[in-house]
C-alpha positions as CSV (number, residue, x, y, z in Angstrom):
1,M,-23.9,-18.8,-41.6
2,N,-23.8,-15.1,-40.7
3,G,-20.7,-13.3,-39.6
4,A,-19.3,-9.8,-39.4
5,D,-17.3,-10.4,-42.6
6,G,-18.9,-13.5,-44.0
7,S,-15.5,-15.2,-44.2
8,V,-16.1,-18.4,-42.3
9,L,-14.6,-21.8,-43.1
10,N,-16.8,-23.8,-45.6
11,G,-15.5,-27.3,-45.8
12,D,-11.7,-27.0,-46.2
13,Q,-11.8,-23.6,-47.9
14,I,-11.4,-20.2,-46.2
15,A,-13.5,-17.5,-47.9
16,S,-11.7,-14.5,-49.4
17,G,-11.4,-11.3,-47.3
18,F,-10.5,-13.3,-44.2
19,D,-10.8,-11.0,-41.1
20,T,-10.4,-7.8,-43.1
21,R,-13.6,-6.1,-42.0
22,L,-13.9,-6.4,-38.2
23,N,-17.0,-5.0,-36.4
24,N,-16.3,-1.5,-35.1
25,K,-16.8,-2.7,-31.5
26,A,-14.1,-5.3,-31.9
27,T,-11.5,-3.2,-33.7
28,H,-8.5,-2.4,-31.6
29,A,-6.3,0.4,-33.0
30,S,-2.9,-1.2,-33.2
31,G,0.3,-0.4,-34.9
32,A,2.7,-2.9,-36.4
33,M,3.9,-5.6,-34.1
34,N,7.3,-4.8,-32.5
35,F,10.3,-7.0,-33.3
36,S,10.0,-9.3,-30.2
37,D,6.3,-9.9,-30.8
38,A,6.9,-10.7,-34.5
39,S,9.7,-13.1,-33.5
40,V,7.4,-14.9,-31.1
41,M,4.8,-15.3,-33.7
42,S,7.4,-16.5,-36.3
43,Q,8.1,-19.4,-33.9
44,L,4.5,-20.4,-33.7
45,T,4.8,-23.1,-36.4
46,P,2.9,-26.4,-36.8
47,D,6.0,-28.2,-35.8
48,M,6.3,-26.3,-32.5
49,V,2.5,-26.5,-31.7
50,A,2.5,-30.2,-32.5
51,K,4.9,-30.7,-29.6
52,M,2.4,-29.0,-27.2
53,F,-0.5,-31.1,-28.6
54,P,0.9,-34.6,-28.8
55,G,-2.6,-36.1,-29.2
56,A,-3.8,-33.7,-31.9
57,P,-3.9,-34.8,-35.6
58,R,-1.2,-32.9,-37.5
59,A,-3.9,-32.0,-40.1
60,N,-5.9,-30.1,-37.5
61,I,-2.9,-28.0,-36.4
62,E,-2.0,-27.1,-40.0
63,K,-5.6,-26.3,-40.8
64,Y,-6.5,-24.2,-37.7
65,L,-3.3,-22.6,-36.5
66,P,-3.4,-19.8,-39.2
67,L,-6.8,-18.8,-37.9
68,V,-5.7,-18.7,-34.3
69,R,-2.5,-16.8,-35.2
70,K,-4.5,-14.2,-37.2
71,A,-7.1,-13.8,-34.4
72,L,-4.4,-13.2,-31.8
73,S,-2.7,-10.7,-34.1
74,E,-5.9,-8.7,-34.5
75,R,-6.1,-8.3,-30.7
76,D,-2.4,-7.5,-30.2
77,L,-1.9,-10.7,-28.2
78,T,1.4,-11.6,-29.9
79,D,3.8,-11.5,-27.0
80,K,5.1,-14.7,-25.4
81,A,2.9,-14.6,-22.3
82,M,-0.4,-14.2,-24.1
83,V,0.5,-16.6,-27.0
84,L,1.2,-19.3,-24.4
85,M,-2.0,-18.4,-22.5
86,A,-4.0,-19.0,-25.7
87,L,-2.3,-22.2,-26.7
88,A,-2.4,-23.7,-23.2
89,T,-6.1,-22.8,-23.0
90,V,-6.9,-24.6,-26.3
91,R,-4.8,-27.6,-25.1
92,V,-7.2,-28.0,-22.1
93,E,-10.5,-27.1,-23.9
94,T,-9.9,-29.1,-27.1
95,F,-6.8,-31.3,-27.1
96,T,-7.3,-32.1,-30.8
97,F,-6.6,-28.5,-31.7
98,A,-10.0,-28.2,-33.4
99,P,-13.2,-26.3,-32.3
100,I,-15.6,-28.8,-30.7
101,S,-18.9,-29.0,-28.8
102,E,-19.1,-29.8,-25.2
103,A,-20.1,-33.4,-24.4
104,P,-22.7,-34.4,-21.7
105,S,-21.0,-35.2,-18.4
106,P,-21.8,-35.2,-14.7
107,L,-20.7,-31.6,-14.6
108,N,-23.5,-30.5,-16.9
109,T,-26.2,-33.2,-16.8
110,Q,-28.4,-34.5,-14.0
111,P,-29.9,-37.9,-14.8
112,P,-32.6,-38.8,-15.8
113,G,-33.0,-35.4,-17.3
114,P,-32.0,-34.3,-20.8
115,P,-28.3,-33.4,-21.6
116,F,-27.0,-30.2,-20.2
117,N,-30.1,-29.7,-17.9
118,K,-27.8,-28.4,-15.1
119,Y,-27.2,-25.3,-17.3
120,D,-30.9,-24.7,-18.0
121,R,-31.6,-22.3,-15.1
122,R,-28.1,-21.1,-14.3
123,A,-28.5,-17.4,-13.6
124,D,-24.7,-16.7,-14.0
125,L,-24.9,-18.1,-17.5
126,G,-28.0,-16.0,-18.3
127,N,-30.0,-19.0,-19.3
128,H,-33.9,-18.8,-19.2
129,G,-34.6,-22.4,-18.7
130,P,-35.0,-25.5,-21.0
131,P,-33.7,-25.8,-23.6
132,D,-31.1,-23.0,-23.0
133,G,-28.7,-25.5,-21.3
134,A,-28.3,-27.6,-24.5
135,R,-28.7,-24.6,-26.9
136,F,-25.9,-22.6,-25.3
137,K,-23.6,-25.4,-24.3
138,G,-19.8,-25.1,-24.6
139,R,-18.5,-24.6,-28.1
140,G,-15.3,-23.6,-29.9
141,F,-11.6,-23.4,-28.9
142,I,-12.5,-21.9,-25.6
143,Q,-15.9,-23.6,-24.9
144,L,-18.1,-20.5,-24.9
145,T,-21.0,-21.3,-22.6
146,G,-24.3,-19.7,-21.7
147,R,-26.8,-17.3,-23.3
148,K,-25.1,-14.3,-21.6
149,N,-21.8,-15.1,-23.2
150,Y,-23.2,-16.0,-26.6
151,D,-25.1,-12.7,-26.6
152,Y,-22.1,-10.7,-25.4
153,Y,-19.4,-12.1,-27.8
154,G,-21.8,-12.3,-30.7
155,D,-22.6,-8.6,-30.3
156,L,-18.9,-7.8,-29.9
157,L,-17.8,-9.6,-33.0
158,G,-20.9,-9.1,-35.1
159,Y,-22.1,-12.7,-35.1
160,D,-25.7,-13.8,-34.5
161,L,-24.8,-16.4,-31.9
162,I,-28.2,-16.2,-30.2
163,G,-30.0,-17.1,-33.4
164,N,-27.3,-19.5,-34.6
165,P,-25.4,-20.9,-31.6
166,E,-23.5,-23.4,-33.8
167,L,-21.7,-20.6,-35.4
168,A,-19.5,-20.4,-32.3
169,N,-18.2,-23.9,-33.3
170,T,-17.1,-22.9,-36.8
171,P,-13.3,-22.3,-37.1
172,Q,-13.0,-18.6,-37.8
173,P,-15.6,-17.4,-35.3
174,A,-14.2,-19.9,-32.7
175,A,-10.7,-18.5,-33.2
176,R,-11.9,-14.9,-32.9
177,I,-14.0,-15.7,-29.8
178,L,-10.9,-17.2,-28.2
179,A,-8.8,-14.0,-28.9
180,A,-11.6,-11.7,-27.9
181,Y,-12.2,-13.3,-24.6
182,L,-8.5,-13.3,-23.7
183,K,-8.3,-9.6,-24.7
184,E,-11.4,-8.7,-22.6
185,N,-9.6,-10.3,-19.6
186,E,-6.1,-9.3,-20.5
187,D,-5.4,-7.3,-17.3
188,T,-6.5,-10.1,-15.1
189,I,-4.5,-12.7,-17.0
190,R,-1.3,-10.6,-17.1
191,S,-1.5,-9.8,-13.4
192,A,-1.7,-13.6,-12.6
193,L,1.2,-14.4,-15.0
194,V,3.4,-11.7,-13.6
195,A,2.8,-13.2,-10.1
196,G,3.7,-16.7,-11.5
197,D,0.1,-17.7,-10.7
198,L,-0.9,-20.1,-13.5
199,A,-3.9,-21.3,-11.5
200,G,-5.1,-17.7,-11.3
201,A,-4.6,-17.3,-15.1
202,R,-6.5,-20.5,-15.7
203,K,-9.4,-19.4,-13.6
204,T,-10.1,-16.5,-16.0
205,V,-11.4,-19.2,-18.5
206,N,-12.6,-21.8,-16.1
207,G,-13.8,-20.7,-12.6
208,G,-12.4,-23.8,-10.9
209,G,-9.2,-25.9,-11.2
210,N,-10.6,-28.0,-14.1
211,G,-7.7,-28.8,-16.5
212,L,-5.1,-27.0,-14.4
213,S,-2.5,-29.8,-14.7
214,A,-2.8,-29.9,-18.5
215,F,-2.8,-26.2,-18.7
216,T,0.4,-25.9,-16.6
217,S,2.3,-28.6,-18.5
218,A,1.4,-27.1,-21.9
219,F,2.3,-23.6,-20.8
220,M,5.7,-24.5,-19.4
221,L,6.5,-26.7,-22.4
222,G,5.6,-23.8,-24.7
223,N,7.8,-21.5,-22.6
224,K,10.8,-23.8,-23.4
225,L,9.9,-24.2,-27.1
226,I,9.7,-20.5,-27.8
227,S,13.3,-19.4,-27.5
228,G,14.2,-16.0,-26.0
229,Y,12.1,-13.4,-24.2
230,D,12.6,-15.2,-20.9
231,S,12.4,-11.9,-19.1
232,E,8.7,-11.8,-20.0
233,L,8.1,-14.9,-18.0
234,A,11.1,-14.9,-15.6
235,L,8.8,-14.9,-12.6
236,L,7.5,-18.4,-13.5
237,K,10.9,-20.0,-12.8
238,G,10.5,-20.4,-9.1
239,P,9.6,-18.9,-5.7
240,S,12.9,-17.1,-5.4
241,T,12.2,-14.9,-8.4
242,R,8.5,-14.2,-7.7
243,R,7.3,-10.9,-6.4
244,E,4.0,-9.8,-4.9
245,V,1.5,-8.0,-7.1
246,K,-1.9,-6.6,-6.3
247,K,-4.5,-9.5,-6.4
248,V,-7.0,-9.3,-9.2
249,N,-10.1,-11.4,-9.0
250,A,-10.4,-13.7,-12.0
251,V,-13.6,-14.0,-13.9
252,S,-14.8,-17.2,-15.7
253,I,-15.8,-17.7,-19.3
254,S,-19.3,-17.9,-17.8
255,T,-19.1,-14.3,-16.5
256,P,-17.5,-11.7,-18.9
257,A,-15.5,-8.9,-17.4
258,S,-17.9,-6.0,-16.5
259,K,-18.1,-2.7,-14.7
260,A,-19.9,-4.5,-11.9
261,E,-16.9,-6.8,-11.4
262,K,-14.6,-3.8,-11.2
263,S,-17.0,-2.0,-8.8
264,R,-17.0,-5.0,-6.5
265,A,-13.3,-5.3,-6.6
266,K,-13.0,-1.6,-5.7
267,K,-15.5,-2.0,-2.8
268,R,-13.4,-4.9,-1.5
269,D,-10.3,-2.6,-1.6
270,D,-12.2,0.2,0.2
271,D,-13.5,-2.2,2.9
272,K,-9.9,-3.3,3.4
273,D,-8.8,0.3,3.8
274,E,-11.6,1.0,6.3
275,N,-10.6,-2.1,8.3
276,V,-7.0,-0.7,8.5
277,I,-8.3,2.7,9.6
278,A,-10.5,1.0,12.2
279,K,-7.7,-1.0,13.5
280,K,-5.5,2.1,13.8
281,K,-8.3,3.9,15.6
282,D,-8.7,1.0,18.0
283,K,-4.9,1.0,18.6
284,N,-4.9,4.7,19.3
285,D,-7.9,4.4,21.6
286,D,-6.2,1.6,23.5
287,K,-3.1,3.9,23.8
288,D,-5.2,6.7,25.1
289,E,-6.9,4.5,27.6
290,N,-3.6,3.2,28.8
291,L,-2.4,6.8,29.3
292,I,-5.5,7.7,31.2
293,A,-5.1,4.6,33.4
294,K,-1.5,5.4,34.0
295,K,-2.4,8.9,35.0
296,K,-5.0,7.6,37.4
297,D,-2.3,5.3,38.9
298,D,0.1,8.2,39.2
299,D,-2.6,10.4,40.9
300,K,-3.3,7.5,43.3
301,D,0.4,7.1,44.1
302,G,0.7,10.8,44.6
303,K,-2.2,10.9,47.1
304,T,-0.8,7.9,48.9
305,R,2.6,9.6,49.2
306,E,0.8,12.8,50.4
307,K,-1.2,10.9,53.1
308,K,2.0,9.1,54.2
309,K,3.8,12.5,54.5
310,D,0.9,14.0,56.5
311,K,1.1,10.9,58.8
312,D,4.8,11.3,59.2
313,D,4.4,15.0,59.9
314,D,1.9,14.2,62.6
315,K,4.1,11.6,64.1
316,G,7.1,14.0,64.0
317,G,5.0,16.7,65.8
318,N,4.1,14.4,68.6
319,D,7.7,13.3,69.0
320,R,8.8,17.0,69.3
321,E,6.1,17.7,71.9
322,E,7.2,14.7,73.9
323,T,10.8,16.0,73.8
324,K,9.8,19.5,75.0
325,E,7.8,18.4,78.0
326,P,10.8,17.1,80.1
327,E,12.6,20.3,79.2
328,V,9.8,22.3,80.8
329,K,9.8,20.1,83.8
330,T,13.5,20.5,84.2
331,K,13.2,24.2,83.9
332,K,10.6,24.4,86.6
333,K,12.7,22.2,89.0
334,G,15.8,24.4,88.5
335,F,13.7,27.5,89.1
336,F,12.4,26.4,92.5
337,L,15.9,25.3,93.6
338,F,17.3,28.7,92.7
339,R,14.6,30.4,94.9
340,V,15.4,28.2,97.9
341,I,19.1,28.9,97.7
342,R,18.4,32.6,97.4
343,A,16.2,32.6,100.4
344,I,18.8,30.9,102.5
345,S,21.5,33.3,101.5
346,Q,19.3,36.2,102.6
């Protein structure tokens, strides 16, 4: 079997030089673990893990736990949140705490066809057709699935997973694939955990809600078993302590995190901003239209008042003329009377 360092498990023996020569693409420059991380890892014992995996043979936990611990340490995934994420994921994908191969089921097989025929032409898995479905079925601690993922993580870790897919099911590569996948999707996972969204964290490994109940129960039990550092996961205690964070779209084990995913997420944010701007513009336009309409109403009222005033003025003028006419007649009558009296007096 080929690996980046050749240190894979043969039978019950771990070859020397275990995980000391990582592929350059996989190396993460990290310093020594801080005190809290080291303390979390020190609590990750077979006794503790056995409580999270009640159905797993004790021998499996003692045999494979050192590999999982080492792989998580290589990727700086040693804090409480990410350790619990790793263990709860393994609890769902392989409850025996051992790397296993996916079994045929209605989810991956359509009778009367061959096993895993539903995977054969899955574009999201990168499969090219039969027999890719069976060749790149789920394997390992995290159930790596599909040609695309075998190629990606094989290249990342230095394993020929395309030429030798079964390598993904051997203990050390399986542990390193688990840690590498969680590291690749660390931002998405942490964002979900900070929001108390265990379903969102689970979706980074499995695109649906498959195994969510087992994942949640294992995660919460582990949270109780690892003492201290409650502040790291305080937001999981209940709705009253949860706070809103920016939503991050989860990716599945069938679709590794990529620049395309980030680009689509950015486009969705840009579209949202454009919608806000459009709504604001519509609101301003409505406001302007209301002002224009109000101005028209005011102008109409002004013209109505003006017409009414003109009408009143006309009426007032007629009244005044009617009042003057009797005065004129009275004046004429008095004038003639004065002339008569004057004539008599003469």
